[in-house]
N, C-alpha and C positions, 0 to 999 in steps of 0.2 A: 715110439707108444706113448713116451712123458710126455713129448710137446703137447700131444693131445689130451692127456690128462690133466694137463695143466691150464690148456685153454679151458676146458671143461668145469677145472675150478674156479678158474677166473670169471665165467658166465655164470656161474650158478651166484659168484658173489656177486657178481654186476645188478642180478637180477633181484636177488634178494633185498639188495640196495633197494634196489626200487620201489618192489615191497611194502620194506619195511614204511621207507618215504611218501610213498602214494599214502596206505594205510592210515597212518599219524595225520595227514592232511587231510583227509575224511573226517577222523575224530573229529579234528581242531573246528572241522564245518559243522557236525553234531553233536554240538558238548554234552548233551542228555545220553545220547549211545555211550559219550569215553566215559561218564561217572557212571554208570550201569556198568560198564566192563572195569571199572580201576585202571582208566587211564587219565595217567596225574596232570594237572594245569588245566581245567578246561572245567572246575565247576562254579565258577562263578557269573555263567552265561548259559542262555539260551542261543537256541538255532536262530541265525537272521532268517527269518521268513518273507522281510522286504523283500519288493521289487528285482531289487539291488542283488540281495542276498541268493535269493532264488538264480539268478540269472549267474553269479560270479561260481557257483556247481554245477552248473550246466555247462560251464567253459570249464571247470576242474574234471569234469567225465570226457570232454575232448583231450585234456593234454594228458587224461591219465590212458586214454588209449594212445594218441600220439606217444608216450613214453614206452606203451607197454610193446606195441612193435618196433620197437628198438632191437627187442628180443626173438631169438628164432628158436622155436619149439624145439625143434631136431636138433640143437647144435647142444641141447643143456643134457647136462645127465639125466640121465633115463628116472633116475631118484628124485630129481625135481621138474619132471614133466607134470604130474599130476599137479603141483603146487600149478603151472602156466595153465593147466587147459582148465582149471576150476576158476582162477584170476579173469582168465579172456572169456568164462561163459558168464561170469558175476560181472564182468563189465558191457558183453551184448544185453546181458538180459536191461540192464540200467538203463541203458540207449534205448530197448525197444518199448522201458515201459513210461517214456517222456511223455511219446502221445497220446496217455492215456493218464495224464496229469501225476503220477508217482517221481515222488522223490529220484535222486538219477545217482543214491549212494549203492556203490557194487558187496550188499552185504544180504545176506540170504537169514534167515531166524525168527521165521514168523510172517506174516502180510506185511506186503509194502507200504507206506502212510500217501495217503492220494492228497497233494495240496490243493484239490479244491472242493474235499470234503472232507477237513480235518477234525470234525467233531463228531463221532456219535456214542450213543450208553455206553461202550468199550472203552475208546479210547479221546482223546485227545487236551488241551492245556490242562482244562478244569478236573482231568485227574492224572495227565504224567507230572503235574507242579506238585501238590502234594505227594505223590510218592518219591518222586526224584530228589525232593530237598530231605525225603528221610533215611532213602539210597547215599546218598552223598556222606559223605567221611565227617565227623563229626567231633574228635578227639584233641584240636591243637588249639589254641587262636586265629591262626592263618583257616582255619576249617569254616571255623563259623563269620571269619569276616567273610569267605568265600560267598555263605548262605547267606550274608545280609544282603553284599552286592545282585548275588542270585532273585533277592527278594523283590528289592530294590529296580531289576532286569523285569519280575512280572509283567507290569502293566503291559509294558511297550508289546511284550510277544500277545498278552492279549489283544492287544489291536490289533497285529497282523494278522493273527488270526480269526480278528470279527472282519478284515477287508478280505483275505481268503476265503469267506463264508462267503460275500456276496458277491465276488467273484463267480465260484460257483455258480450259485442261485441266478446268475445273471445268465452265466453259461449252460445252462439247463443239467449240471452238476448235485442232487441232492439226496439226500439217503430217504428211506423210505417212512412216511409221518410216525406209521403204526409203531414202526420197531425203533425211534428216537423220541420219540412224546415224554420219556420222562426225563432226557435229561435237560430242561431248566430246572429240573427240583434237583441234581447232581450238583450243579452249579449253587443254588440255594443252598445244598448244606456248608457251601464253602465261605457263606455271606457271617458265618458268625465270630464278631469281635474278640472273645475274647480267650484270651492265651489256652484256655486250658480247654478250646471247643474246639477252637481250628484246627484241620488239618493241617497248616501253612505253618505253625505254630510248633509242632511234636517237637521237633528239635530242641526248640526254644525250653522248654518247661524241665531240661534235667540235664548239668551240665554236668563235663568231666570235673573229677578233684582237682588237676592239675588249672583249671580256671580259678585264678581271686575273686573275691565279692565281688569286687567294684567291675572288672570283667563285666563279671554276671551280669552283675544290671544295667550297664548299659548296651550290651546286646538285647538285654531282653526288650527295653523298652524301645530301641534302634527296632526291633522286630517287627514288635508290638502298634508302632508306630507306621510303617511301611502299610502293615497290612490294614492300618484299621484308618491313613488318609490318603493308601492310592492302591492299593489292591482292590479292597472292597468297591471302591468308585467304579472300578474297569471290571470285575465282575459281574457288576449290578448293570453294567452297560450293556456286557453279553450275555446276562440273564433276561434282560428287557429287548435286547434282539433277536433270541433264539424264541423267547414266546410269542412277540408280535409279530415279526417280521420272517424270519427263518422257519419255524414249523409252521405255517399254512402257506408256505413257498414249496414244502415238500411232498415230494407224487405220491401219490395213490397205488402206486404199481409197485412191486417187491421185488423185479428183475434186473440183474443189469443192464439184460439186454437191451432196455428202454432208454438207457443212457444213449449221449451223443458216441459214436461209435463204440457201445457198450456190450457186443456182440462178440465184437473182436478184443476187446478190453479181456470180459471173461475167457474168452480162449487163452490168452499174455497169461493171465493167472493161473489156470488149469495148468497152460506144459511149465510155470515159474514153482509150480510145488508139487507138481508130482515128477515135473523132469521127464517126464515121458508124455508121446504127441499124441496121448488120447485123444477122443473127440467126447466133450460131455458127455452124447448118447453112451459113445463106450462106458466111459467111469460108469452112466445111469447103471443099465445092464448087470456091469459088475457087483454092486448096490444089492439090486435086486435079487441073484443068483448068492452072494453072502446073505442075505434074509432070509431067503428060504433056508439054507444048509444050517443055519443060529437058530430058527425057530424049531428047528425036526430035535436041535441038538437043546434046548431049555426045553420042550417038552418032555422029553426023557427024564431032566433033570426033575421036572416040576411030579411025572409018577412016581419018582422015589421018594418024594415028601412022603408018599399017601394022600396027598391032593384027589381029594372023589370029584373035583367036579369039572367046569370046562377052562382050558388056557385064559380066556378073556376074564373070568370069573377068581382065578388064580393071580391073574395082574391086578384084580381089582384089591384081592387077599393083602397081596404085598404092599398095597399102598395104603391099606388101612388101619391095616391091626397094627395095635399101638406097639404090639414087643417090638417090632423092628425102628423105633420112633427114641429120641430121646427128648427130653423134656425142657432144658436147659444148653446152653449155646456151648457154656465152658464145659459141659458133657460131652460134646461131640469131638470140640476140640481134644480134649483128653486123651479120647478116644483113638483117636489119629494119632495122636505122640503115641499109645501105647503099643498099635501096631505096627509105627514106624520104629520103634526102641525094638520087638519082638523080630524084624526083620533085621535087623542091624547085625547082630551076632553071627548071622549065616551067611550073610555074605560072601564070607572069605571061602567058603567051600564050591562058590561056584566063581568067582571072580581070582584072576590070579593076584590085579591088581586094584586099589580100591584109592578113590583120589584122601588127600590130606582136608580138603578144605569139608568143614562140619555142614552140616544145615537143620534148620528150624521149623517145626511146624507152627504156623500163626494164623489167628481169624481172618477173614479178609475184609477192609477198614469198612466203618460204617458208611463213611459217603461214595462208596461205593456197592453196597455188598445189594442191592434190591436187582442192578441187573447182571453181575458179576456172576460166569460159568461157578459149576459146584466146587472148583476148584482149579487152581495153578499156579508154577511153578517159576520165580524167579531168578534167573542164574546169580550167584554171589560173584565176589570180585579179591581173586587169591592175592592182591597187592596190595589191597588196601585191608583186609584180613576179613573183609566180610563176608558172613554165611550166606548161603543159598535157604532159598524159602520157598517154603510149600504152604499155601493159602489156601485155605479150606473155607466156605463161605456156611454161618452159620445163619443167614438170614433167613429167619422161619424156620427155626430150627427142628421144628414138629413133623417139615415134609422130609426133611433129607433124612433116606433108610441107613440102616445102619448094616445094609447087605450089600451096601457098595462101597464101602469103607477101605475093604482090603485092596482090593482092585485097582482102586484109586489114590492109596498110597504108593502101591508096586508104580502105577504108572507115573506120579508126579515127583515121588522122593527117588526111591530108591527098591530096587534097581534100577528105577524110568531116569528121568531128566538129569535130576542130580547126579546119578550117576555120572551118567554117560556127557555130561557139558561138562561137570568140574574135572573129569579125567582130559575131555580135550584140553583143556584149558592147562592142565601142566603136562603136554606136550612139548617141550623145549626144541624140541630140534624142527618143528611145522614153524613157518613165517606163523606171527601174531594172526593174521586175515582167518587162518587156517581154524587157529584154536579159537575164539570168537564167534564162526561162524559156521554154519552148513546148512544142507537142503532141508527144508521142512520134512519131506516126504521118508527123512531117514531119520529126523529126532520125533518123530511124532512113530513114525513104524518102531524103533526101539521104545520108545514109550507102549506102545501094544504088545511086542515080546516081552516087556519085562510083566505085565501082566501074567503073562502066557505060565510063569516061572514061579507061581505063586504055590504050587501042590508042593514043588522042591524047595520052599522055603516057608514050611511050616502053615499057610495060612488054608483058607479053603476045603478047613476044615470040616464043615455043614455044607448041606445040597445048597442052602439062601447062600451062602457066604460064593458056592458055584455058580449060581445064576446071578449071583452080582458082577464074577468077570465075562460071564454068557453075554450078561447086559451091556457091559461097554464093549465088550465085542461088536452087539450088534448095535450100538448107540453111534461106531465109528462106519459102519454100516449103513447104516439111514443116511447118515451122514453126506456119502456118495449120491444117494439116491437123491436128498429130499432139495439137498445143496442143487446139485445139477439141472433138478426139478424143478426149480424157481427163479434158476436166474438164465435157463435157456430151453426149459418144454414145457414153458405155460404154467406150471403149478401154480396154485395161491397159496396162501401162508396160514389158511384152515387147512388144506389137503395136505399138510407138510404136516402141520401138528396132530392130525388124525393118521398118517400113517406112523409115525412116530406112535402115538399113545399105542395100536393094533398090536404093538410089536417088542413094547419094553415095559413093564412096572415101573418108569421112573414118572414120579411128581408132575401134574399141568404147571405146577410153576417151573421145572425145573426143564422140561417139554419147550416151554415158552420163551425161557432164558435163551434155550439151545440154537432154537429155529431162528428167532430175533438177532443171533447172533453169525448166524450163517448168513441171513440178509443183509445186512453190511460187509 
């Protein structure tokens, strides 16, 4: 008995060592992800998207799989089997994605990155660069030297993205023009040279007290020169390429199925994100059934308000009555903060453990607000002390309804994404990849569950906030319908927008942003 137990401990130890070494090697290949997760030593670089760099990562996936096959899951202790099965699934999924141009990393938190279509209105070097520079540590002189090196490396990263865009264009991999037509304007937002206006220089506008005056002056000057002399010209080349060559070549169709091997690629993404073998048609039907159920609940709540008109008239009332909208951006953000702080003290009644890492509520940065979803969460990094952040869009604040704010806060912040993800980061008995990754189906499922807890947390005290919760539930159900509809069942963009509009009180701009998000 003791011998078998000892072998179990040995096999667990060796397997954990493999997981640690392999995961850290992946983070060294993807320094942006390392920065987001707080993994040290990678904050001065960008992912090498040269032909050699991409090939090196693909070879590493082969080596990762070879190392994994040295272990027999049946010989591991029972408590270790889930780690084994999970990493095996991540490796297999990464391998399957190679055929469709996806990065080979065994990581599952959001959609995979497609090398042949690296830029759209939601992702790309023009969005990740300012975000990453702001997320990176900036407390010590070493931190700022890393930021400078990363700034100096940005022109090469931009050129690599230009090459990938051209490769994708020649292979027939382009996003739909209608969804990405605003991308050149997003790039234009980074061409402002001034230190007080360029998002790339935000970390160099305010230094910690520990840095002396001479270091501050030197760092600020070098950063400004890097942007003005090197980064802006590279961004101008990207901007001109997107406007003059790439956008005209982007496709008129919206369906993923029209891309090379597009139908198979969409099936791959469906399996990856849902962790099921459901077909697009089956998911479509689930969505339609949920839309019908929620429509009946929304009409019941509508009648409870005393509104005498039709459901269509009620939706128009929700969209247009000024009592439901703020007039200033800071009022909207402060409104979210009030809701969050109202929920915080109630969490202890429902959860036996709360994360140590705090979170904040911030407006979506101006350079990306026009195409941003209504809100999103960026995970914090306990190792560097960076809090989680709930970003709320203030773009056209006059169309951001108050009745959606409670459900959105519960989903993105607490007890939604922040509570779940920050707690996962504290599970020290798990290998690091388990603490920093997870199936989208679970992460978003938890967010939806968190919305349902509003009544127990003191929210949804008026019928309009209750409608906000139902609207968000409806929103996710509509997503099942229109995503599968557009990408697999022949739906048009206008058809998707109209279906969205028929069943929610969301603003037209919110609906359009969401539909275009599903398209890319």
